[in-house]
C-alpha positions, 0 to 999 in steps of 0.5 A: 184165598187166591192160588198164590196164598194157598201155595204160601200156606202149603209151602209153610206147612210143609217146610214147618214139618221138615224143620220140626223133624230137623230139630227133633232129630237133632235133639235125639242125635246123642251119638254118631250112630244116632245121627248117621243111622238113627241108632238102628231103630227105624220102625217097620212102616217108617222104613217102608215109606222112607225107602220108597220115597228115596227110590222114586223122586223128581225123576218119577214125578217131574221127568217121567211123564215128560219122557212119555210125552216125547217118546211115547210108550217106548219110554213107559218101559222105564216104569218097570224100575218100580220092580227092578229097583227093589229087585236090587234091594231084595238081593242085598239089603237083608244080608247087609242088615245082618252084617250091620247087626253082627259087626256094628257097621255104620257106613258101607265103607266100614263094611267093605274095608272090613270084608276085603281087608282094605282099610284105605283103598275100599273106603276111598273108592266107596266115597268116590262112588258116593260122590259120583252118584250123589252130586249129579243125582242131587243136582237132578233133584235140585234142578227139578225144584228150580224148574217147578218154581219157575214154571209155576210162578211164570206170568205172575206178579212174583216170578222166580227164576229156575236158578233162584228157586233151586238155591232157595229150595235147596236151603230148606233141604240142607237145613233139616238134613244137617240138623236132624240126620237120618232120623229126620230124613226118614220121617220127612220121607214118610210124608213125601212118599204119600204125597208123591203117590197122591200127586201122580194119581191126581194129575193123571185123573185131571188129564183123563178128565180133560181128555174126555175119559178112557175111550177118548184117550185111546182114540186120541192115541190112535190118532196121534200115531197116524199123525206120526206116520205122516208128519215129517216133523215128528221123529222117524218111524221104527224100522218096522214102519210103526209110530215111535209112540206105539212101538220100540225100535227093535232089539238092538241097533248097530249105531255109534250113538243111540241118538242115531237109532232109527225110530228112537233110542229105545231098543230092547237092549237099551231098555234092559241096560237102562233098567240096570242103570236104575238098579244102581239106586238100591246098590248105591251106598245110601241104601246100605245105610238104610239097611243098617238103620232098620230096626229089623229085617221084616220091613224089606219084603213089604217095601219091595213087593207091595209099596214099590212093585205093586203100588208105585208100579201101578201108578207108573204103568197106568197114570204116567202114560195117561199124563204123558200121552194125554198131554198131546190132546190138551192143545200143546201139540200143533200137529195134532191140533191141526190133524184131529181137532175133535180130540183136543181140549185147548187148555194149553197153547201150541208148542207150550211143551217144547221142553217136555220136562215142563209138562208136570209143572205146567199141568200143576199151574193149569189146575188153578181153573179147577180150584185155587188150592189144588195147584198149591197142594200139587206143588207140595207133592212135587216138591216132596218128591224132589226132596225125598231122594236128594236128602238121603244122598247128600246125607250119605256122602257127608256121612261117608266123608266123616266116618270113612275119610276124616275119622280113620285117616285124619282123626282116629280118636274123633269123638261122636260130637266131632264126627257129627260136626264133620258130617254136617260140614260135609253135607253142606259141601256136597250140596254146594257141589251139586248146585254148582254141577247142575248150574254149570252142566245142564243136561236135563233131568234124565241125562244127569240122573242116568249118569249118576245111577250108572255110577251107582250100579258099579257097586254091584260086584262088591255087593255080590262078593260080600252077600253071595260070592266069596270067590271075588277078591279085593284086587278083582273088585278094586280093578273092576270098580275102577274100570267100570267107572272109567267105562261109564264116563267114556260111554256117557255124554260127559265123556263126549264133552271132554274127550274126542272119542270115535263113538257117541253116547250109548254106542250100539244102543247100550246104556253106559251102565251096561258097558260099565258093569260088563267091564266091571264084572269081567275084570273082577272075575278074571283078576280074582282068578289070578289073586286067590289067597287062602288066608283072605278066603278064610277071612271072607268066609267069616262073613258068609258063615253069618248068612249060612246060619241065618239066611240060608234057604229052607231045605224043602225049598231048594228045589225051587232055585233053578225054576226061580232062575228061569223065572227071573231071566225070562221076566227080564228078557220079555218085560224089559229086554230084547224080547220086549219087541214082541209086545209091539204087535202081540195084542194088535197091529199098532197101525190098526186100532180096530185090531187092538185086543183090549182096546189099548195099544198092544205095547201098553197091554204088554207092559201092564201084563208083564208088570203084573207078572213082575209083582208076582215074581217079586212076591215069590222071590221075597217071601217064598224064596225067603230073600227078604224075610226075617232071618232065622235063628241058628243053634251055633249062632243065636240071632238074638245075640245081636238083633235089637 
């Protein structure tokens, strides 16, 4: 069979699997709890793979390597989201699971409304956050599917436009999500998580093969840096005179817009605040519902430490740099072709990657020369990665509209059947909004997704209040949340498009998520100081008593709390913060490959070492500090009384 027929076969098998779980999930959804949170019964392995697939998607598979291609190892720091995303889950998932088991919450809106004694405002704010997150982030996934179909079918007998491919692939996604609910999403995500990992490993291996092996790759990277030093058409050098491919551009730069930064926008503070933005993924409402759906809390630690930090982290820190940097030696970089033809394997044409977002789809198409079935398999890996996150977020937004808007405000006696019906209708509406959004506001994969996760991060103060800090009041959280959303909008590109502001996108090379959470937390604390109420404090303590009974740290480990704080702060400062600038030269001069201690650029060695240390940190916190281990029983409040 030729490549087109193989692609049809793989797509048919994949869509058949999705539709099977859509039908099966529909048959098992007898109640609203069945449909929206799988009756709190997702098994351990199912949750691990589903949560991992939801965390890493089109951004990871399609956009990440393209970012490395254009920005070099500056952008490889984004790979640390394999650690920072589950770090958020480690702070909040176990405790939300406990509350879900104790009080029977189905949506985070119900949890926040109950905790803050705010039956309307908190529900509406959570729905707003969910929509602001879900619509652009789902649009991100759908746009990636359109790009994938357009690039792969280009120059064939049946080319598919980006817009048509986007709408076509969205139809399948909507079908199985609407039919099967969270259970269908979870079981489809299981396959999608595996395909995502396998696809990136295979693509990295193929690029390494074409480049000529590990040694040839690193020699090519050194040559690419030399081209960057002398080619005026390349982005400017960093303030220290290093190639932007091999060094970040300082701790911070005092510019009105990050695009004005010398040597690229990736300063230490930009990397840190970008990591904060991505931490918004597991603080978004979708992950609260994932927490409620898990059969028990034993799934959280392995997902956070082994599936995400270790396995996905290894793939991102090793294979995506191979794909992104190696693509410069495949014929697409005209300057590199001319300066160092000895490092070039010409399987692409010059300037084929004017838009780096096309890198992975183009590589998939080029694998036809290796085997006729390989492009079809890799296309399904990409499609699975694209749909894994989109399904969860569109479903969450639909569930919130049904359970937190229609049921409490319009139909308080709505039956389970009615709730499911409105949930399904809401899912379709959210998907259509996402398609319209991405069609009318094309801002690239990373830009659109970055805005979405910045909104998701604004849930942090509310989650901190519920899970850790009863001092924060309803008034403080509401004021902070509204302020954070406004500030995110005004410091991101969408704010520049609609308002004539004196600053640009990401002023002072600080991501909009960083600006938003700064104002959010500050106002939440200040307003909480002024609005303390004894009765409301006692009400909130009811929830924190559950944590005291079942999630308190063992007495013999309390001495580790202060060292753990130093460990976390130190890791964030050196791995993904301002002090990461030391990684530019710590293991060798970026301009002198002979000085590279491990035979690879200093910045890459620094990233690999701090990734490994990050995995160790996550293991210590999740297991030894008991932040993601199974809850403990209590004499006064038996866990068995409410745990399935």
